[in-house]
N, C-alpha and C positions, 0 to 999 in steps of 0.2 A: 655746214664745215667744220671743222673740228683742226686747230693746227696744233701739232706737240713738235715740241722741243728737241731736236736730236741729240742735242748734246749732254754729255755725260754729268752727272752730280759726283762731287767727291765723294768717295764710298769707302774711308778711310773706317776699317773697324779696332776694333778695343780689343787687342788681344796683350798678353803679358807674358812675357819669360817664367817658365817653371823656376822653383827654387833649385840652387847649384848643388851636385852633391858636395860633401865633407870629406869626402874619400871614396876611393875605387875598389877596397879590399874586396874581392868575394860577391862584387855587386853583378845581378846578373843582366845580360844585354838583347834587348831586342831588337831583330834585324828585319826590315822594309826593302824588300827587292822590289826595284821596280821594271825590271825586265829588260833593261838595256842590257848591251854587251858589254861582257866583264863586270856586271853590279855585284851578282851574288860571289865571284870570286873576289872583288875587292874587299868589299863587307867581310867577308870571312876573313881575310888575310889580316884584314886592320882587327877584328875583334878578336882572333889568335894572340894578338901582341897584346892587347887589355889583359886575356888569358895567362898568357907569359908573365907579364910585368906586376900584375894584380890579383890572380888568381879568380877572373870572374870567371862566372858562368856562360857560355853563350843559349840562350834560350833555342830550343831544335826545333821548334816549330814557327818557323819564318814565314811572315807575312810576305805574297807574292801579290803585287799589282798584274793587272789584265793590260792596261793602258798608262804608258809611263806619262803620257801627255793629259792624265787628268788625275785629279786629288785620290788618294785612297780613301776607300769606304771608312765611314767614323767606325762602324764595328771591328773593322780590322784594327786600327789604333787601339780602340780598346780593349781588345784580346791582348794586344803586345801590351800595354800598359798594365796590362793584369798581372804579369808574369815577367816585367822587365824592370829594373831601377833606372836604366835608359835604351835610349833608340838610339841605332845607325841607319843610316837611308842613303841613297845613290843608288843612282848617277845622276847629277846633273851636269851634261855635258853638250845639252843641245836649249836650245830656247824654251817650248812647254815644259820637257823633263824638267829641266833647271826652277822654273816656276813651280811645277808641280811638288817638286822634291824639298823645297822648302815651305810650300804651302803644309805638306806634310809633317814637317817638324815643327812648325808652331802649332799646327793641330794637335800633336801629339804632346806639346807641351802642356795646351791647356784642359788636358787630364790630370796636369801637375808633378810631372817630369820631364827632366830635359833632354833634348834631343841633338844630334851632330849629323848635320847635314852635310854631304860632301858633292861641291861643284866642282867644276874647272874655270881656270883663268878668264876665256871668254866671255864667259856668261855671269861674272861679278857684276855689272848693271844690272841685268835682266831678275838675278836674285835680290839685288839690295830693293831693285823696286817692288815685288811682290813681297817683300818684307816690309815695306814702307805700308803699302796698299793695307796688308795684313796687321797695322799698327803698332810693331816692332820697329821701326828705321834703322837701330842700330841691331838687328838681328845678327847673332855670331855664326857663322858657316866655315866650313873648310874649304880653301882655293886650294886645288889640286893642278899641276901641269896637263894642260892638255894635251893630246886627247885621252882617254880612258878607252873604250871600244876596241882598238886596236894596240894593245897593249902586248908588248911578250911576256912572260912570266917574271922574267927580271925586273922590266920595268913597271909591272903590276905590285911587284914586293917593293920596289924605291915609292911609290905611289900612297902604298898602304904604312908606311913607314913615316912616311910626311902625314897623312890621313890620322896615325895614330895619336901624333903630336899633338896636333890641330885640335882633334875630337876631345883628346884628354884636357885640354885648356880650356873649351867651350864646358864641357860637363863641367870641370871643376871653377869655372866662374873665371880663370886666371887668363883670359885673355884681354 
């Protein structure tokens, strides 16, 4: 008979933040859509604010996840990184999509480029926990008012404005 210890060992990864950008003018924005309700719309509205204020280019080939509750494929993140200077991803507005959105942002950063992850307030602890497990306990992410999926267009515009301000600070390292 073999006894197996059922307790988990501390599995903290050793990741790091990518260098922050020195400016945003004419930067290319990659978008990773996790498929949650309003994720594409929120990300596009946020990216358009970067375009309006900084003449950024929105990379037209979005990456779409097939499962919001699973990490993005590494190849998809590599494809985005090859065409963009920074990443916007969302929605982290429930448990598993919050952890996977954080996972995606941190994984993208391991390719040397900054990411802004959009989550909602009720899932701050969940997001911070995955950041800790991934080795960046102070990983910055945008905290938006909950919910996102059922927002009206006007509410989504407000969330996008907030997401833009917070994401700008994250990408520039001003948070």
